[in-house]
N, C-alpha and C positions, 0 to 999 in steps of 0.2 A: 138675249136669252140667258146668258151666264149670270147677268145681274139679277134677273128675275128668280133664278134658281137659288142664288145666294140669299136673296131676301126671304124666300120661303124657308130656307134652312135656318136662318136667324130666328124667324118667327117660331119655328118648330122647337128650337133650343130654348127660347125664352118661355114658351108655353110649357115645355117639359119641366123646366126649373120651377115655375110657379106651381105646377101640379105636385112636384116632389115636396116643395116647401109646405104646401097646404096639407099634403098627406102626413108629413111629419108633425105639423101643428095639430092635426086632427087625432093622430095616434097618441100624442101626449095628452091632449085634452080628454080623449076618451078614456085613457087609463086613469087619469086623475078623477074624472067623473065617476068611474066605476068603483073607486076605492075611497073617495073622500067622504067624511062624515061631518055633516053640518049640524051645529047645535047652538043653543041659546046661552046667554050669560047665566051663571049660578048652576048650570047643569053640566055634569061630567058624563059624556056619553058612555053607554055600556061597552061599546067597541073599544074605547080607550082603556077602560078598566080591565077588560079581558086581556088586552095586550100586556098590561103592566102587573097584574095582581100576583103573578108567580115569580116576579123578579126579586133579586136580592137588593139591587140598587137601581134607582131611576134617577138619572142625571137630567135635570131640567135646566136648559140654557136660556138665559134671559138677556134682553136689552134693558139696561139699568133705568131705574127711576119711574117705572110705569105702574099706575094704580091697577090697571086691568090685569097685569101679570101677577101682582100681589094677590089679587082676589082669586085668580085662577089657581095659583100654586097652593093657596090655602084650601080651596074647594077640593083640589086633587088630593091633598094630604088627608083631609077628613074623610073623603070617600074611600080612599084606599085603606085607611084604618078600619073603616066599617066593613069592607069586603074581605080583607085578608090581613088584618092586624099589622099594617104598616105603622110603626110606632117611633120613628126617628126622623127628624128633619134637620139637615145640616145646611148652614147658611154661610155664604162667602162674606163673613164679617171678621173683624179683628178679634183674635183669640182672647185678649184681655177683657173684652166685654161679654164673653160667653157666659160667665156665671150669672150675669144679670138676666140674660135670656132664659137660662135654665130655671132660675128661682122665680121669675115672674110667671112663666108659663106653668110652673108646678104649683103656684099659689103661695109660695114662701114670701115673696114680695108683693105688697098690695098696690104699689105704684111704681111706674117707670121714671127714671131720671129724665129731666127735660130734654137732654141730648138724644134720647131715644124716640122722641115724639114723631119723627118722620122716617122711622125704620122702613125701608122700601121693599124688602124682599118677601115678606109674608105678614099676614095679619095675626100677630102673636096674641092680641087680645081675644080673638075668636078661638085660638088654640087653648088659651088659658080657660076660657069659659067652658070649652069642651072637657078639658081635664078635670074641672070641678064637678062635672056631672057623672064621671065614670070612676070605677075602682082604679087604684094605682097601677095594677097590672095591665090596664088597657090604655093608660095615658100615653101622650106623645112627648118625647124628649126633644128639645130644641137646643142645638149646639152651634158654636162658631168654629170655623175651620181655617181661617186665613191668618197670615202673619199680621203683626202690628206694623202698619205702614209708617208709623211715627211713634217716638217715645211718648207722645202725649196720651195715647190710648192707655198705656199702662198707668200713667200718672192719674188720669181721670178715673180709671177702674179702682185703684187702691184708695184714692181719696173718697170715692163714693162709699166704699166699704167702711171707712172711718166715720163718714158723716151719718150714715144710716145707723151706726152703733153696733155693727156686727161683731166687732172685737173691742174689748175693754182696754187691754194693754196696748196702747197706741204708739209708744215711744219709738220702737225700732222702725216702724213704717213711716212715722212722721219725720224721723231723721233722714231716711232714704229720700222722701219726697221733698225735702227742704231745697234740694238743688233746682227743682222746677220753679221755685220762687226766688231763691237767694243767689243762685249761680247758673243762670240759664245758658251760659256759654258751654257748660259741660254737656247738656243734652243736645246741643247743636254740634258737638264734636263727637263723631262716631266712636273714635278710639277711647276718648276720655269717658264717655258714657258707658261703653262696654266695661271698662275697668270698675266704674261705680256700681253697675248692676252685678258684676261678678263678685265684688266684695260683699254686697248685700246677700247674694245667694249663698256664699260660703258661711256667712254669719248665721243664716237660717239653718243650714246643715249642722253647724257646730252647736247651736242652741235648740236642737230638735226637741229634746226631752222637756226643757223648760217651756218652750213656746207651745208645744202640744198640750201641756197642762193648762196654760192660761188662755189659749185660743180655742182649744178643742182640736181634735184630729182633723175634722172636716176643713176648718179654716186654715189650719197650718198647711195642709197639703194643697189647698186651693191657692194660697199665696205663693207657695213654693212653685207650683205649676205655672202661675202667671209670670214669675220672675224667670224661670227656666225657658219658657217660650219666648220671652223678650230677648234673651241672649241669642236664641236661634234667629229671631227676627232681625237683630242687629247684623248678624252675618249675612242674611238675605238682602238687607238694605245697602250693605257696604259697596257692592259693585257699582252702584249709581254714582258714587264719588268719582269714579274714573269714567263715568258715562257708559259703562258696559251694561246696557239694557238687556242684552241677550242672556248673560250669565245671571243677572238678577231674576229674570223671568223663569229660567230653569230652576234656580234654587227655590223660588217661591212655589213653583208647580210641584217640585219634589216634597216640599213641606206640606202642601195641601193633600197630596196623595198619601203621605204618612199619617196625617191627621184622620183622613177618611178611613184608611185601613184600620187604625186604632179603634174607631167607633164601630166599624162593621164587625170587627173581631168580637166585640163585647155584646153584639146584638144578634138575636136569633131570627128576628122578623125583618120585614122590608124597610128600606130607608130611601127617602127622597133627598137628593143633594141639589140645592139651588145655587147655581153659579152663573157668571157671565158666559155667553154662548161659546166663546173661544175655548173655554175649559171643557165644554161638553163634547168637543169633536172626537169622533172615533179614529180619525187620523188627521194629520196636519194639513190644513188648507189656508187658514187665516191666522194672523198673529205671528209671534216669533216662532222660530223652529224648535218645537217642543214635542215631547210625547205627552200630550194633554191628558187630563184626568179621565175623560171619556174613553180614550184608547187604552189607558192603563187598566181601568176597571173591566173593560171588555175582554182583554187578552192576558193580563198578567196578575192581577190581584188574587191572592190566595183565598180571599174572603167573599168573592162573588160567585165562584164556580161558573164563571162566564155567563152568569144570569144578570146582565145589566142591560139597560136601555137608555139611549141618549135621545132626548126629546127637546127640540129647540122651539121656543115660543116667539113668533115674529109678529110685530104690529104692522098693519097695512099702512097706516098713516097716523099722524099726530106728532107728539113731542116725545123724544127720548133723551135721556141724560147724556151729555157730551162732556167728558172731563168730570172734575169734582163738583162743579156748581152750575155749569152752563147746560142749556137744553137746546136741541136742534130739531127743527120741523122736518119731517120725512113724509114721503108719499110713494108707495111702491108702484102705483099705477102709472107713474111718470117714467118708468124705465125705458119706454120706447120699443119694447119687444113684446109681441103677442105670444111668443113661445116661451115666456119666462114662467117657471113653475108657480111661484107665489102669486103672480098676477092672475094666472088661470084659476088658482084656488079662490082668490078674491072675487073674480067674476062669477064663479059658481056659488059662493057663499053670500055674496052681496054684503049686507050689514050684519050678518051673523058670524059666529066663530066656526072654524073648520079644523078637523083633524085628518091628517094623511099619514098612514104608516107606509114606509118605503119598501115593502116586501114584494111588490110586483116586479117581474123580470125586467121591465123597462127601466126601473130605478136601480137595478143591480148591474146593468150592462151598458146603458146608453148615457153619454154625456149630455147634460141638460143645463140650460141657463137658469141661474138662481141669483136673485138680487138681494144682497144683505145690507143695502143702504150704504155700507162702507165701500163695497165694490161688487161688480158683476162677475160671477164665476161661471165657467162652463165645465161641469164636473159630473161624475157619477154620484148621484145624491146619497146612495146607501153607504158609500165609503166615508161620508162625513158624519151623518146622523142616521138614526133609526126611524125618526118620524118628525112631523111638523105639526104645530098648532098655530093657526093664523088668527090673530085678533083683528077685528075690523078697525079699531082705533086705539090710540095711546094717549092718555092724559097723565099729568104729573101726579106723583104719589101724594095722597092727602095726609095731613097730620092727624094725630089722634084727636 
């Protein structure tokens, strides 16, 4: 008799647990189904535009090296420009290359250098075409906001300026660049290279009047800015010599935040900031222990008035960039959990795209499983991002 009662109690407990788990699954699925917006490629849904159009800054978090992300962020930039005059796009690219982005999209340069041919983050040729069709006051400015991760970026940038013939008096720049060919040991020695760059910077300051006359004010200040930012980049790179990844990450993030603030301060309209999705977090969950860009813009920046939105774009399956050159195959449907948020979005959207804003009370209060390919988290979603866009597939970025 006791054994029979125990058996019935066990069955009742198991049945209750299954019921509770199913109820939780259904609650999450129902909430997602009620709020998800499914849409096709090349289309930015009105619901997404309405969420973003009054924001000062929209931080778009990406998985690197994906053609579909590149297309999406370009479509979003052009549509927001059309709806509410968003006119600035900031990209996670080395600062030294920023002037090439600006000049090409503005129509000053007719052709990109070969090393720009696989620019992954946005279709700048489409933005250039758009800019050529509208008055200057309606054009989109494209800028770079990251440190130079290597001295090579500054060297390539200044050499490109010389090769294109943008400055006629080349000697000071050629003398500075000579170490890249004649004494490469200097650029590999952080301390020696800092001294070399600092000397060049001080010479530029001392010769301001003469150089402004021969280069013009625009190119004098452009070169000065490139050199000044390289000095800051050397400081950011230095902790890696001691293996201090944490400090290097913090210094780099502070640099990016300062760059973004500088561009927001000068801009009266909306800005899209495309960065790796760690940077887009509203609070720290992944990556090194940082106050990431998304959190700073939402709570601290004096130039957003707390009108920022962090939108992470996640591919369901395909290839994403892993490191500098490698790619990794991913598939979100293999997570093994039916109650995983992105998998539910994928099931509902099938082979279309989907947008989910995290304003429902469920996403504000309940911990939910989310698979970011890197790791599975059980978190309150709204604490990390404001919304998701799910892409059905990820293919490698195409060259021009």
